[in-house]
C-alpha positions in Angstrom: 65.8 65.8 55.1 69.0 64.0 53.4 66.4 61.4 52.0 64.4 64.6 50.7 67.5 65.9 49.5 68.5 62.9 47.2 64.8 62.8 45.7 64.6 66.5 44.6 67.9 66.3 43.2 67.3 62.8 41.2 64.2 64.9 40.1 65.7 67.4 39.0 68.8 65.8 36.9 65.9 63.7 35.1 63.9 67.2 34.3 67.2 68.8 32.8 68.6 65.9 31.5 65.4 63.9 30.2 64.5 66.9 28.3 64.8 67.0 24.4 66.2 70.4 23.1 64.7 69.3 19.7 60.9 70.2 20.5 59.7 69.0 23.7 57.7 65.8 24.2 56.6 65.3 20.8 60.5 64.7 19.6 60.2 62.0 21.7 57.8 59.7 19.1 58.0 57.9 16.3 54.9 59.1 13.8 52.6 58.7 11.0 50.1 60.4 9.3 46.9 58.8 8.7 46.3 58.6 5.0 44.5 57.3 1.9 46.0 54.1 -0.1 45.5 50.8 -1.3 45.8 47.7 0.8 46.2 44.0 -0.3 46.5 41.1 1.8 48.1 38.2 -0.3 50.1 35.0 -0.3 53.3 35.1 -2.2 54.4 32.5 -4.1 57.1 31.1 -7.4 55.7 29.6 -10.3 56.2 28.6 -13.6 54.5 28.6 -16.7 53.4 26.0 -18.9 50.7 25.6 -21.9 47.7 24.5 -20.9 46.7 22.0 -23.5 49.8 20.3 -25.5 50.5 16.9 -26.8 54.0 15.0 -27.1 54.0 13.4 -30.6 55.6 9.9 -31.0 55.7 7.4 -33.4 54.2 4.1 -33.3 56.5 1.9 -35.0 60.4 1.7 -35.1 62.7 2.9 -37.8 64.8 5.5 -39.3 63.5 9.3 -38.8 63.6 10.1 -42.7 62.6 13.4 -42.7 61.4 16.0 -40.3 59.0 18.5 -42.3 58.6 21.0 -39.2 60.5 22.9 -37.1 60.6 24.8 -33.5 58.1 28.0 -33.6 56.2 26.8 -36.3 52.5 26.9 -36.7 50.6 23.7 -37.4 47.2 22.9 -37.9 45.5 19.2 -36.9 46.1 16.7 -39.4 49.3 18.4 -40.9 52.2 16.2 -41.9 54.8 16.0 -39.0 57.5 13.7 -40.2 58.0 10.3 -41.7 59.5 7.1 -41.0 61.6 4.7 -43.5 58.6 2.5 -44.7 60.5 0.2 -46.5 60.1 -3.0 -43.8 56.3 -2.1 -43.6 55.6 -1.7 -47.2 57.5 -5.3 -47.4 55.1 -6.8 -44.9 52.0 -5.5 -46.1 53.3 -7.0 -49.9 53.6 -10.5 -48.4 50.2 -10.3 -46.4 48.5 -9.6 -49.7 50.6 -12.4 -51.3 49.4 -14.6 -48.6 45.8 -13.5 -49.4 46.0 -14.4 -52.6 47.5 -18.1 -52.1 44.9 -18.4 -49.6 42.2 -17.9 -52.1 43.5 -20.2 -54.4 43.6 -22.8 -51.7 40.1 -22.1 -51.2 38.9 -22.7 -54.6 40.7 -25.8 -54.3 39.2 -26.9 -51.4 35.7 -26.0 -52.3 36.3 -28.1 -55.5 37.0 -30.8 -53.4 34.0 -30.2 -51.3 31.5 -30.5 -54.3 32.9 -33.6 -55.5 32.9 -35.2 -52.1 29.0 -34.0 -51.8 28.2 -35.3 -55.0 29.9 -38.7 -54.2 28.0 -38.7 -50.9 25.0 -38.3 -52.8 25.5 -41.2 -55.1 26.4 -43.4 -51.9 23.6 -42.7 -50.3 20.7 -43.6 -53.4 22.5 -46.7 -53.9 22.8 -47.6 -50.3 18.7 -47.1 -50.4 18.4 -49.7 -53.3 21.2 -52.0 -51.7 23.5 -51.4 -54.7 26.6 -50.3 -52.6 28.2 -51.5 -49.7 27.7 -49.6 -46.0 31.5 -49.3 -45.9 31.7 -47.4 -49.2 29.0 -45.2 -47.9 30.6 -44.1 -45.3 34.1 -43.9 -46.7 31.6 -41.3 -48.7 30.3 -39.5 -45.7 34.0 -39.1 -44.1 35.5 -37.5 -47.5 32.7 -35.0 -47.4 33.3 -33.7 -44.0 36.9 -33.7 -44.2 36.2 -31.4 -47.4 33.8 -29.1 -45.4 36.4 -28.8 -42.4 39.5 -28.0 -45.2 37.1 -25.3 -46.6 36.4 -23.4 -43.0 40.3 -24.0 -42.5 41.5 -22.0 -45.5 38.5 -19.6 -44.6 40.1 -19.2 -40.9 43.5 -18.5 -42.5 42.0 -15.9 -44.9 40.5 -13.9 -41.8 43.6 -14.0 -40.0 45.5 -13.3 -42.7 43.4 -10.1 -43.2 43.6 -9.2 -39.4 47.8 -9.5 -39.9 47.5 -7.2 -43.0 45.0 -4.6 -41.4 47.9 -4.2 -38.6 50.6 -4.3 -41.3 48.9 -1.5 -43.0 48.1 0.5 -39.6 51.8 0.4 -39.1 52.5 1.8 -42.9 50.5 4.1 -42.2 52.1 5.3 -39.0 55.5 5.5 -40.9 53.7 8.9 -41.6 53.5 11.2 -38.4 50.6 13.7 -38.5 49.4 16.6 -36.1 46.9 15.4 -33.6 45.7 19.2 -32.5 46.4 22.7 -33.9 49.3 24.7 -32.3 53.2 25.3 -32.0 55.7 23.1 -32.2 58.0 23.8 -28.9 60.5 21.6 -28.9 62.0 18.9 -31.3 63.5 15.8 -29.2 64.3 13.5 -32.2 66.8 14.6 -35.5 66.7 13.6 -38.6 68.0 10.5 -39.5 68.0 9.3 -35.9 66.8 5.7 -35.7 64.0 5.2 -33.5 62.9 2.2 -31.5 59.1 2.1 -30.2 59.5 -1.5 -29.1 59.6 -0.5 -25.1 58.4 3.1 -25.5 57.1 5.7 -27.7 59.7 7.6 -28.7 58.8 11.6 -28.9 59.7 13.5 -32.0 58.2 17.1 -31.1 55.5 18.5 -28.7 52.9 20.7 -29.7 51.5 23.0 -27.4 48.3 25.7 -27.8 50.2 29.0 -26.6 47.0 30.9 -26.2 46.0 29.5 -22.9 48.7 29.2 -20.1 48.9 27.4 -17.1 50.6 29.1 -14.1 51.9 26.2 -11.4 52.8 27.5 -8.0 54.4 26.0 -4.9 52.7 27.4 -2.1 54.2 26.5 1.3 52.0 24.4 3.8 52.2 27.5 6.1 50.3 29.2 3.7 48.2 26.6 1.9 45.4 27.2 4.1 44.7 30.6 3.1 44.1 29.7 -0.4 40.7 28.9 -1.2 39.6 28.1 -5.0 37.9 30.8 -6.8 40.1 33.6 -5.4 42.1 36.1 -7.8 45.4 35.8 -8.5 47.9 37.7 -10.4 51.6 37.4 -11.3 54.6 39.4 -12.8 57.3 38.4 -14.8 61.1 39.0 -14.4 61.1 40.6 -18.0 57.8 42.6 -17.4 57.8 43.4 -14.1 55.6 46.4 -14.5 53.1 44.3 -16.0 50.5 42.2 -14.4 48.7 39.1 -15.7 45.4 38.3 -13.6 43.7 34.8 -13.2 41.1 32.9 -10.6 42.8 29.9 -8.7 41.3 26.8 -9.7 43.1 24.3 -8.2 45.2 22.8 -5.4 46.7 19.6 -5.7 46.4 17.6 -2.5 49.8 15.6 -2.9 52.6 17.9 -1.9 56.5 18.0 -3.2 58.9 18.0 -0.4 62.1 20.2 -1.2 64.6 19.9 0.7 62.3 18.9 3.6 60.1 21.5 2.8 56.6 20.6 1.9 55.4 22.9 -1.3 51.5 22.4 -2.4 50.9 23.1 -6.3 48.3 25.4 -6.6 47.4 26.0 -10.6 45.2 28.8 -12.5 44.9 29.8 -16.3 45.5 32.8 -17.9 44.9 34.3 -21.3 48.3 35.1 -23.7 46.7 36.5 -26.9 49.8 38.5 -27.6 52.3 35.9 -27.1 54.3 37.3 -24.5 54.5 34.4 -22.5 56.3 31.7 -22.9 56.8 28.1 -21.9 58.9 27.6 -18.4 59.0 31.5 -17.5 59.4 32.3 -13.7 56.2 33.9 -12.4 56.0 35.8 -9.2 52.3 34.8 -8.0 50.5 37.0 -5.8 46.8 34.7 -4.3 44.6 37.9 -3.1 43.2 37.2 0.1 41.9 40.5 0.7 41.8 44.0 -0.7 40.6 47.4 -0.2 41.2 50.0 -2.7 41.3 54.2 -1.6 40.7 53.5 2.0 42.2 55.3 5.1 45.5 53.2 6.5 48.0 53.1 9.5 51.2 51.8 10.1 50.6 47.9 11.6 53.2 48.9 13.9 51.1 51.6 15.6 48.3 49.3 16.6 48.2 47.6 19.7 46.2 44.9 21.3 45.7 46.7 24.7 46.2 50.1 25.5 49.7 50.5 26.8 50.4 54.6 26.6 53.5 56.2 25.9 55.0 55.5 29.7 55.5 52.2 28.9 59.2 52.9 28.1 61.3 52.0 24.8 60.5 48.3 25.4 57.2 48.5 25.2 57.7 50.2 22.1 59.8 47.7 20.8 57.7 44.9 21.5 54.7 47.0 19.9 56.8 47.5 16.7 57.6 43.8 16.5 53.9 42.5 17.2 51.8 43.6 14.0 47.9 43.0 14.1 47.1 39.6 12.8 46.6 39.3 9.4 43.0 38.9 7.5 41.7 35.3 7.8 43.7 34.7 11.0 42.5 34.0 14.6 43.3 37.2 16.4 45.8 36.2 19.8 43.9 35.1 23.1 42.9 38.5 25.2 41.8 40.7 21.9 38.3 41.0 21.2 36.5 39.0 18.8 35.6 40.3 15.1 32.4 42.3 14.8 31.3 41.2 11.7 32.3 38.7 8.9 31.3 39.5 5.3 30.5 37.0 2.6 34.0 36.8 1.4 35.2 35.6 4.7 37.6 38.1 5.5 37.0 39.5 9.6 36.4 43.2 9.6 35.9 45.6 12.2 38.7 43.8 14.6 39.6 46.6 17.3 42.9 47.8 18.1 44.1 50.8 20.0 46.3 53.6 18.7 47.9 56.6 20.2 46.9 60.2 18.5 49.5 62.8 18.9 47.3 65.9 19.3 48.4 69.9 18.0 49.2 70.7 21.6 51.5 67.7 22.0 49.8 65.5 24.3 49.0 61.8 23.4 45.1 60.4 23.6 44.8 56.9 23.6 42.1 55.9 21.5 40.4 52.7 19.9 39.8 51.9 16.3 38.7 49.2 14.0 40.8 48.0 11.4 39.7 46.0 8.4 41.8 44.7 5.9 45.5 44.7 6.9 48.7 43.2 5.3 52.9 43.2 7.0 52.7 46.9 6.8 49.5 48.7 6.7 46.1 48.7 8.2 42.8 49.7 6.7 41.0 52.2 9.3 37.2 51.6 9.6 36.2 54.1 12.0 38.2 55.9 15.5 40.7 58.1 12.9 40.6 60.8 10.7 42.5 61.7 8.1 45.5 63.6 8.3 45.1 63.0 12.1 48.8 62.2 13.4 49.4 58.6 15.2 52.4 57.4 17.7 54.6 54.4 16.1 57.0 53.7 18.7 59.7 56.1 20.6 62.8 57.7 19.7 65.9 55.9 21.3 67.3 58.1 24.1 70.9 58.9 23.5 72.2 56.7 26.1 70.1 53.9 23.8 72.1 55.1 20.7 75.3 54.7 22.3 74.7 51.2 23.5 73.7 50.2 20.5 76.9 51.4 18.8 78.9 49.7 21.1 77.7 46.6 20.6 77.7 46.8 16.8 81.7 47.7 17.5 82.0 44.4 19.7 80.1 42.5 17.1 82.5 43.9 14.6 85.6 43.0 17.0 84.4 39.5 17.0 84.0 38.9 13.1 87.6 40.1 12.5 90.4 37.2 11.9 92.8 36.7 14.8 96.0 38.8 14.2 93.8 41.8 12.3 94.0 45.1 14.4 
């Protein structure tokens, strides 16, 4: 009888103390309504903007940068004169080459005259030898002189070709003292100043950079945890710091296979192009980029925290509800945890659909119904409802903490604040 009396007393205490004066059992739950909206499962990354087509215009010859005809921000066309190097040294080389050619031309005339004379003497000696009117030694001497004259002519001709080649190189260097635009675009930077001496012996000094700003390339750094979710051709968009309300859209075009390691973090560069017709995008702008793995427009959606892998019911206690809130459904494109039912369908885009989940529906009479639903696209907050729920229904997200739990949380916060205070401070 004593044991029965204690049990009745405990039951009565639970009944009176466990009731919520704010409205009965319904007030014990955190709820949300099934409503319509948009869901986007995306991979986010930071990137920057660069012109897709640009060229660094340098100089191929050394010398003083005598004049720069353009300035940063100026639009130029292909073939426009950009800058000039002092041509004095190169003009002198060209003049010397031409004088050398004149000298060799005169030498060639002399050598050809000597060749004609040697040829006549050789012919005369040959005829005389045939009549035994000259000696064999005289004939051989004439033949030697003819061959030497022929060699001298060929030597001068070779020197002329060599000097011509040197002249063409010096004329090319003289032409390089005038720097022309290799493409149409905008001057985005100037690396060399007027009057500066440029040395092109080791590397080509950059004078200006010309870029076509009509098409920009977004280079984003995606972590190794997210790069597997990217695929070539998937839609992407980004916003800038100055225009967070505007989206620029594009299509993922390339993922560089070689990563960059920044502070022991492995990052892969993903690139896509975007039109810049209005000129609002500029070089080195920061882009908050979103790669859309899956999206659904105007669909029924519920909070991910309300979904369960297996039905546990509201009797699972506050700890179970807390675990459910911390365990979101598997995002689109990832494998479901062990024990979950396999996806029922997979569309052409590769995103799993028709994944089964359990949800607790709060009815009008205050009772909770365990219901099996099918979800589609999900992000970290909401999930698309394919079947099992109707718009306007109320689902259970979790349990409200009891008065004892709230008091325990406040006590824990106070203890944490006490630990953080400096020694000696009240």
